[in-house]
N, C-alpha and C positions, 0 to 999 in steps of 0.2 A: 387660671388659680385654681384651682379648680381641684383638676388632676394632680399639680406638684402640691397641694394643699396646704397653700396658702392665703386660702379664700378670705377664709374669719376671722384673719388674722390685722389684714389687709384693709378693710374693710371695718375692723375697730378702732385704725389708727386714720386710716386714707388721707381724711374729712378736715385732718387736725394739718396736716402734711403736705396738702397740694391746695394753691391757692389760685386765685386768679387774676393774682396780681403782683405786681414786684414788689417787695419792700425798700424801707429804705438798703440796709443793707446790706441789698443784691443791688442796687441800683450801682451802689458806693463801688462797689466789686467787676459793676458791667464796668465798668467809666474805665478802672484801672487794668483792662484784657486789650494786651496786645489784636486777639486770634480768634473768631467763635467759626465752631465750626458749621458746617447747616444742612440741614437734606430739605430736598422740592424733589419734582419731577418733572423731566421733559413734557418736551411736544406731543412726545408717543406714551407719553403714561408710566415710563421709569423711572423708580425710586434714584436719587443717585447722594451725593456729600458730598459734599465742598470744603472749600477753608475760605472764610472771609477776615480779611485785616487791611491798612491802610494802606496808603499807597511808597509809605516808609518804613510800618511796621511799627506805630506810634503807636500806643494808646489814649482814647477819650474818643477815639472812632465811633463806639458805641456808649450812647447816653438816649436814657431814660425821661423822658421830658414831665412825666406822670406815670403812676402807678400801675398805669393801664396800656403805654405803649412805649412802644423797644426803637428806635431811631440809629439806621446802622449807615453810615457814614464807607461805604464796601459796600457793590457788586463780587461775583466772582470774574477774574482772573482769560483773557483772551484766550478763546479757544480748553476753553472746560465742558464740559458733559452740562451743567445747570448756564451755560452764557444764554442772559435773558430770558428764564424759565422766574424771575424775581421780580419781572416787567409785570404783568399782573396782578393787575386790582385781586382781593381774594384768593392767590395761588396761599397753598395752604403749608405751612414754613415750620420743618422744626432747626430752634438751634442747640445745642448745647455749650456754654461758659463756661471753658475750665479752664484750671492754671495747672499747671502739673509739675513745678514748679512747687505749688505750696497740698496739692494733690485735692482741689478743693473743684468744685463742680456744679454745675444749677443747669436742669432742663428746664428747656423754655417754649410752647407750641402754640404757635394763633396762627393770624393768615396776615399775608402781605396787604395792606390800608393804603398807603403812595405810595409814587415811585415821581423819584427827582429826579433835574441832571443840568448841572448847569458847566461854564468855562470855569477852571484859577489859570494866576500858572502855576505853571510848572518848574524844575533844571530843564528840563528841555521846551521851552517853549509853552505854548496856550493846551493844556490836559481838558479832558470831560470828567467834571467829578459826578458820581453820585452814588444815592444813597436812598433805602428801603426806609416806611415805615410798617413797623411791623403791632397789630393786636395781641393781645396775650388774654390769653383763652383755658393755657394753664403753665402750672409754676413748679418745682418742685427739686428743690434740694437734695445731691446723692450723698452716700459714704464712698470718703476718699480709699476702697480696696479699690485693686489691683492698678492701683494709675502707678505710674516711672515714676520720680519725683526731677525732671529738665527743668533747669532754668532755660530761662527763653529771654535770647533779647533781638534786635535790631537789626536785616547782617551789614556784609562790613560793606567800607565805602566803596564806588564805583563797583556792587555788584547790580546785577540788572535786572528786570522778570524774562526769563524765557517769552521772545515773541512767536504767537499762535503756529507760526509755523513750524514750529523745534515740537507740536504739540504731535503726541504719536493714536493713535489708536487702535485696535485690535480686536476679535473681532470671539468666536468662543475660547480658542484656542490658546494659551498664555504665553511664550515666547522662554527657554529657559534666565533669562537672564532676567525674568521680570516673578518667576513662579520663586526665583533663587534670597532675592527681594522679602518678598510675601514671609516667611519661610525664617529668615530670620530674625521678623518685627517682634515686637510685644506691644503694640496699640494699633487696633483697628476702630475707628468709627463706624456703630450700625446701623444705617439710614431701612427706617422703616413705615410703616402706613395700612391704611385703609381708609371706605367712603362705605358704610355703610346705607341703610336702607330704613326708613321706617325709625322702631325707636334705635337703633346701632348707631342712624343718623345722627346724633346726636355727641357722637363719640365719635367723627370722622376726623382726620389732623394726618400729618402728619408728624416720626416724630428719632431723634440722632439721638444715641448713645457712644460710652467709652467704652470696649472687649480689650483686656490686658492676659496677659498671663508670663511666663517667662519667656524670652529666647527661644519658636520654633515651637512656641503653640499652636500655630494654625500652617496646617500640615494641604500640603500639594500631591495630587492624584490627578490621574487625567480619566475617561472612559469615553466609550463611542459614543456620540450623540445619536440617541435608534433613529429620529425624524429625517438628519442627513447623512447617514453614518461616518458624521468625521470626528473627529478629537477634541474632545470638551475636558476644559481643566473645572476642578473640585476641588474644593477649596473647603474642608472640614475643621474649625478649632471647639475649644468643651467653654458650658457656660457656667461659671460658678452660682453658688450663693451670692443673692446679695440681697435688696431689701424686701423679696417678695411681689414688687406688684406685675414684673413678668409685662413690659411694656414691649419691648421689642417682639418676644418670644408670641404671645398674644396674638399680636399684628400677624406675625408669618403664618399667624393657623387661618388669621382668615384671610390674609393674602399671603402670597409668599412672598411676593415677588419687594424688592429688598436690592440696597444697595452698599454698598464697604471702600473705605477708602482708608489708607497706608499714607503716614505722611514720610518721609526721605528727610528727617530730625537736621542731619549732615545743611546736606544742599539746603537743602529750602526746593522741594522737589513733591509729588506727590502725583499716586497711582489714584482712580479712581474705574469702579468696577460696580458692574448693574447683573440684575442673574433671578434666582429665586433660590428660593433657599428650604430647608427641609429640619426636620427636630425631632431629632433620634429624644425617646426618653429613658427609654428603660433595657437597650438590646445592652450586648455582654460586653458591647467599645467602650460603654462608658463607665463602668464599670474600671477600668482599663486604665482608664487617669485618674491621679490625686485630686482630689476637693471637687469634682465636674459631678455638676448636675445632670446636663444630658449636652449633645451633643450639636451642635448646627452643621448641616451638611450644604454649600452652598454652590451652583451650577454658574458660570459664567457664563456671562449672554454678550456678553463687552465690555470693553475697554477702556481707556483714556487717562494716556501718560503724558502728566507735566514734565518736562524731565526741572534739572537743578537749577534752579532761581529763578521757579516761578513762580515765589514770595518773598517777601521781606524780610523776609523771619529765617531765625537756624535756633539748632537748643542744642543746646550742652552735653555731652553726654551724661547717663542718669547714676543719680549718689548712690539707688538703694532697685533692684530686680523690682521689674513691676509683680509688689504685692505681696512680694517675701513670701511665695507661697513653697513650701517645704513641708517631705515628711520623712515624719519623724518617728522613733522608739522607747523604751521605754528600756532604760538601763537598769535604773534601780525606784525601786517603793519604800518612804522610810513612813513607820507609821509613828506617827504624832500625840496622835489622842487616839479615843473609842471616837474622837467625829472628824478626823480628819489624819489624811493622809497624802505626803509631797511623793511626785513626783518626780526623774532627774531624767531628761530627754536628750540624746540624744541624734546627733544628723544622721536618717535612714539612707544616705550615701556617704560616700567616705565625704573626708574634710570636715574643717575647723565652721564652727558655728559665730557669725559678730557679735561682739559683744554691746551690751545695752546699760543704756544711761539710768539714771534710779530716778523710779517714778513711771519708766512708761510700763504697757500695758504689754502682752501680748496675748491677742486673741487664741483661742484653742478649737479646735473641728475635736469632734470625737466618736469617731464611731463603733456606736452602739447600736444592741441587740435589736430595739422598737426603731430603728433608725438611725437621724445622727443631733450630737448636743451639743451646741456652745458654750463653752465659756469663757472667761478675762483671768486669767493670770496675771499678777503682778510682777516684775522682773527684780533680782534686790540691787539693794541698793551697791550702787559701782562707788567706790570711789573717783576723784577725779582724772589722778591722772593713771587709773585702769581704765579711762571709757571707749571705745571704737576699737580694746583687742583684742583676740581671739581666748578665746576662753582655756 
C-alpha cells in the first residue's frame, strides 16, 4: 500500500469495511450460492485454489449458524490438488463468495474449526458427505469490477463428476492446449498468503480473490529454468485499479508462493496451478496495457487439470465482457458553461459502442500529469425503444 500510494486512504476507511463477523445480508448471500472458491496449502505448503460445491450443484451448502462461523457441506473433489487439505483443524483458509451473474463478491478469511463426515443416501448408493466449519477472522465485500456476468446453473441430468483417474498432472511446463485455454480466459482466481512472526504473525492466513479482464488478458510464455535447464511456463497478467487494499500484492511481496485457478465454464472442469509470482511495479511493459497498475508474472511449478464434468455446475456465456474495459478517444469538446465542458467519446479501436439505459453511470479513468483521476459520468436518458442499440 505504501508503494502504491493507497495506505493513507485504506487506513482511513479499512476499519469500517473490514469485519470479523458475517452480517445478516452476507449470511443470506452465502446461503444462496451454488459454489465457493477456496484457497489453502497442500502438505508441502504450496498454495492452491479450488472450487467447493455440493454434489448436485444446489444452493444452501454454505450456511452461517452464527455470525462468526461458516459451515460448508463440501470438500474438494477426488484428485484435486487440495484433497485432504481442509481436514486439519486450524488449517488456514481463504474463501471468495462470488455470484458471477450479479457480479457480487465477498472475501472471507479464517481457519478450519471442525471437520465432519457421515454417510448419506445418494443416487448410486450410500456416499460419504463431508463438511468443514470455518471460524471467521476477516470479511470484506469487494466491488464488481472486472467480473464477467455469467449465470450459473446445475449440470444437465446425467452429467457425472470425472473420476480421479481422469486427473492430469503436469510439472513446470504446460502443454500447448492448456496454454491456449489460459490465454482464452477472461477470469482467474488468485490464491496467496503468508505467515509472519512476531507482529506480522497476527496477519497470517490465506486469501483468494478474483482477477478478470478481456479474453486474452493472461499471456503465456516459456523460459529456461536456471536450476534444471528445462523449459518452464510463465504467465503474466495485469493488476488493475481496485479498492487499494492490495491483499494479494502484499502477500506476494512477503511470500511469493501462490496459486491460480481457471474454470472451464462450459464443461465444468478446472485447471489448478501453483508456483511463484513477482510484481512488476513500473517497467515499460506496464504502460503498454491500458488500465494496468502493475503486472504479475507467475512461474508455474505444478499443475492439476480436472477435466470435463469435474463440477456439477455449468455457466452460460457472459452477457458482457469482464469489466467492459475500453480505451476511448475524445472526438469533440463542447463548452457548456464557464465551469462545465462536455466530452464526446468514441471507441479508440474500430467498432461501435454498446447502448446505455437511462440512469446508468459510466466510471471513467483519465490519465493526468499528476497521475490518474477517476470520475463517474451519467449516461444520457435513452428511450426504451433505443435501449441496447449501438449509438
